[in-house]
C-alpha positions in Angstrom: 14.7 17.0 -4.6 11.7 15.4 -3.0 11.3 13.3 0.1 9.5 10.0 -0.6 7.7 8.7 2.4 7.0 4.9 2.0 4.4 3.3 4.2 4.4 -0.5 4.2 1.6 -3.1 4.4 0.4 -5.3 7.3 2.4 -8.2 8.8 5.7 -7.2 7.1 8.6 -4.7 7.8 9.9 -2.0 5.5 12.6 -4.1 3.8 10.6 -4.6 0.6 10.9 -0.9 -0.2 14.7 -1.4 -0.7 14.9 -1.6 -4.5 12.6 1.3 -5.0 14.3 3.4 -2.4 17.7 2.7 -4.0 16.4 3.9 -7.4 14.8 7.0 -5.9 18.0 7.9 -4.0 20.0 7.5 -7.2 17.7 10.1 -8.8 18.7 12.6 -6.0 15.7 12.1 -3.6 15.5 11.4 0.1 13.6 8.4 1.2 11.9 7.8 4.6 10.6 4.2 5.1 9.8 3.7 8.8 8.9 0.3 10.3 5.4 0.4 11.7 4.6 -1.2 15.1 2.6 -4.0 13.5 3.3 -6.5 16.3 2.3 -4.2 19.2 -1.2 -4.9 20.5 -1.5 -1.4 21.8 -0.8 0.2 18.5 -3.6 1.2 16.2 -3.8 3.4 13.1 -3.2 6.6 15.1 0.1 5.1 16.5 1.1 4.0 13.0 0.6 7.6 11.8 2.6 8.9 14.8 5.6 6.8 13.7 5.5 8.1 10.1 5.0 11.7 11.1 7.9 11.4 13.6 10.1 9.9 10.9 9.3 12.7 8.5 10.4 15.3 11.0 10.8 18.8 9.4 11.3 17.4 5.9 9.3 19.1 3.1 8.4 18.4 -0.6 6.7 15.2 0.6 5.4 12.4 -1.7 3.6 9.9 0.5 3.3 6.4 -1.0 1.0 4.0 0.8 0.9 0.3 -0.1 -1.9 -2.2 0.7 -2.9 -1.9 4.3 -0.8 1.3 4.4 -3.7 2.9 2.6 -5.4 3.3 6.0 -2.3 5.2 7.4 -1.3 7.3 4.4 -4.3 9.7 4.4 -3.9 10.1 8.2 -0.3 11.2 7.7 -1.4 13.6 4.9 -4.0 15.1 7.3 -1.1 16.0 9.7 1.7 17.1 7.4 1.9 19.3 4.3 2.4 16.7 1.6 2.5 17.5 -2.1 1.1 14.2 -3.2 -0.4 11.0 -1.9 0.0 7.9 -4.0 -2.1 4.9 -3.1 -0.2 1.9 -4.4 -2.4 -1.3 -4.7 -3.8 0.0 -1.5 -7.0 -0.4 0.6 -9.1 2.8 0.4 -10.8 3.5 3.7 -14.2 5.1 4.1 -15.0 7.5 7.0 -15.9 5.6 10.2 -15.1 2.2 8.7 -12.7 0.0 10.5 -10.1 -2.0 8.6 -11.8 -5.1 9.7 -15.1 -4.0 8.1 -13.4 -3.0 4.8 -13.4 -6.6 3.4 -17.2 -7.1 3.6 -18.1 -3.5 2.8 -16.1 -3.5 -0.5 -17.4 -7.0 -1.6 -13.9 -8.3 -1.6 -14.8 -11.9 -0.8 -17.1 -12.5 -3.8 -14.8 -10.6 -6.1 -11.8 -12.7 -5.0 -13.8 -15.9 -5.4 -14.7 -15.0 -9.0 -11.1 -14.0 -9.8 -9.9 -17.3 -8.4 -12.5 -19.2 -10.4 -11.4 -17.6 -13.6 -7.8 -18.6 -12.8 -8.9 -22.2 -12.2 -8.3 -22.1 -8.4 -10.7 -24.4 -6.7 -13.0 -22.8 -4.1 -11.6 -23.2 -0.6 -8.1 -23.8 -1.9 -5.4 -21.9 0.1 -2.7 -20.6 -2.2 0.8 -20.0 -0.7 2.1 -16.5 -0.5 4.6 -17.0 -3.3 1.8 -17.9 -5.7 -0.7 -15.4 -4.4 1.2 -12.2 -3.8 4.8 -12.7 -5.1 4.4 -14.6 -8.3 6.0 -11.8 -10.4 8.8 -11.0 -7.9 12.3 -12.3 -8.6 12.7 -15.7 -6.9 15.6 -14.7 -4.7 13.9 -11.5 -3.4 10.6 -13.4 -2.8 12.4 -16.1 -0.9 14.3 -13.5 1.3 11.1 -11.6 1.9 9.2 -14.7 3.1 12.1 -16.0 5.2 13.3 -12.8 6.9 10.7 -10.0 6.7 7.3 -11.4 7.8 6.0 -10.0 11.0 3.2 -10.9 13.4 0.3 -8.6 12.8 -1.5 -7.4 16.0 -5.3 -7.1 15.8 -5.6 -3.6 17.3 -6.0 -1.6 14.1 -8.7 -3.7 12.6 -11.4 -3.0 15.1 -11.1 0.8 15.4 -13.0 3.1 13.0 -10.9 5.1 10.5 -11.0 8.5 12.1 -11.2 11.0 9.2 -14.6 12.4 8.1 -13.3 13.4 4.7 -10.3 12.7 2.5 -7.3 15.0 3.3 -6.8 17.9 1.1 -3.9 16.5 -0.9 -3.4 15.6 -4.6 -4.1 11.9 -4.7 -3.3 9.3 -7.4 -4.0 5.5 -7.3 -1.5 3.1 -9.0 -2.5 -0.5 -9.1 -0.7 -3.7 -10.1 -2.7 -5.3 -12.9 -1.4 -8.8 -12.2 -2.1 -9.0 -8.5 -4.0 -12.1 -7.5 -4.6 -11.0 -3.9 -6.4 -7.8 -4.8 -7.7 -8.7 -8.3 -7.7 -6.0 -11.0 -11.5 -5.8 -11.6 -12.1 -5.5 -7.9 -9.6 -2.7 -7.5 -10.9 -0.7 -10.4 -14.4 -0.8 -9.0 -13.3 -0.1 -5.4 -11.2 2.9 -6.4 -13.8 4.4 -8.7 -16.4 4.1 -6.0 -14.3 5.4 -3.1 -12.1 8.0 -4.8 -14.2 8.9 -7.8 -11.6 8.3 -10.5 -10.1 5.4 -12.3 -6.7 4.0 -11.1 -3.6 4.0 -13.2 -2.1 0.5 -13.9 1.3 -1.0 -14.2 2.5 -4.6 -14.4 3.3 -6.6 -11.2 2.0 -8.7 -8.4 1.0 -7.4 -5.0 4.5 -6.0 -4.4 5.6 -4.1 -7.5 8.3 -2.4 -5.6 10.2 -5.7 -5.7 9.4 -6.9 -9.2 9.3 -3.5 -11.1 11.1 -0.9 -9.0 12.4 1.2 -11.9 9.0 1.4 -13.6 7.4 2.2 -10.2 10.0 5.0 -9.7 9.3 6.3 -13.2 5.5 6.4 -12.5 6.1 8.2 -9.2 8.4 10.7 -10.8 5.8 11.4 -13.5 3.1 12.0 -10.9 5.4 14.5 -9.2 6.4 16.2 -12.4 2.7 16.7 -13.3 1.8 18.6 -10.1 
């Protein structure tokens, strides 16, 4: 039995991990999915990591899964606990000394996103709604509940502070991306992961939140990573 530690993205709560957590528990695993203090102006990445480490407690056989903005917190957790595996799930990959606010320009996200939008026929300057941009492959009822009940105010504190690690933690690391995400386009993610982690990401179907649209396949992928250790 493993303990899966699920770290959510910015401006949301941990609810969206529900379908994946249910599947993992049905396979006999324990799941820890803490709510990060996104709306607290005093809380930065260090405080986010504190919350996750406290939630883990004395559990062992840890698989840490970090989604989207959770990519800044996941490695910090793995630097403090003895994890067997870190899975970066459609996640932002930080660089030493880089603040989350700098990540967007440093990775060339803006130009890559514009090009992806152009190819999809989205006019420059057009603001897509979240259902189209990040939840287009999520079942409609889940997407509607997510948007109505589980959005949170995101405090600015984490974005201006440098990512504190000087090197990547000593933990087996995999990157799993959603090939159909419109928010973090596939070509951009492949390039960013290769540059920052030195390997090519694995890919699965889904939008920005594959834990809602493809929970069983995501669980299968995570279990395969764990079995291969």
